[in-house]
N, C-alpha and C positions, 0 to 999 in steps of 0.2 A: 444423572440428569442425560436424557437421551440427545444423541444426533440426529434432526430431523432428514429427509432426504431432500435434494432437490425437488424432486421428480418423483411421480409413483412407477417409474421405469427401473426405480434401483440406483440413477445418476444422482451422484451426491456433487454439490456446488463448494469446490474448494475455494478458501479466503489468502490471499498474504495480505495482515493489515500493519502498516509500518507507524509507531509511533517515535517523535522526536520531542525533548524538550526545548523548549525556544526562551529567549532571555528574560522574558516577564511574565506575569502569572496570567494575563489576559490572552491574548490573539496575537502574539510577540509582536515586533517592530514590521514595518514596511518594506526590508531589505530583506527580511526572514521569508515573509508571505513569498515574496517575488522569486525567491531560490526553489521552495517546495512547489507555486505553481510551473515555474520552467523544467523543472523535474519530473512531474507530473506529466507535462506535455511531452518528453522525452519517454517516460517510461510508458505512453501511451501509445508513441510508435513503435516503440520494441514490439511491444505485447501486440498491437495490430501485424507487422510485419513476420513474424514469429507464427501467429494465428494460435496463440493458446488461452487467450483469455482477453479480460478489457481492465482499464483503470477506471474506478467508479468513484471517481471523488475524493474529497479532502474533507476535513476538519480542523477547524483551529476554535482554541477555547480553554480555559483554567492554564494558560502556560504552556500547552503542548498542541502539535499538530499531528496530524492521523492520516494516512495515503491508503487507499483501500484497492483491492485489485481481487478479480474474481476469477474461475476459469475450471477445467475439467482435472487439474493435476498442480498442488499447490508447491510441489516441489521445483516443477519444471517451470512454472511461473515467478518461484524466484530466482532460479537461473538467471533469464532474461535481465529481471527488474535488480536484481544484488548489485551489479556497476553503478548504477545511479544512486541508488539508493545510499552504498558506501560513498558516493561523492559527497553529499550532503553532510556539512560540519557539525549538525547539532547534535550535543551529548547531554545527558547520557540518550542514549536512543535504543530501542528494540523493536524486534519483525513476529508476529505471532502468524505461523504457517498453521489454517482447520482444514480439516475434512480429509487428513493425510491416514 
């Protein structure tokens, strides 16, 4: 499988995608969604302050929550997001870094 470049200039957009297991098979409970929304706001502020990318929303469904962030360097982006991601209590959880 080929990895497409983000633009013709050879610049590749990197991604950090965090997956969290929720309590139910649907969209999780209200408290869980609120914790994800609060964490997302904290991560948006952190990435903006560091000037390294952007948090581009979340998805809920199938008993899982995803939070996605994009920027030019997945490792640097994860470094900024990691404290907030680790503060969330949902387990199992995993994070994918792409474009590295």
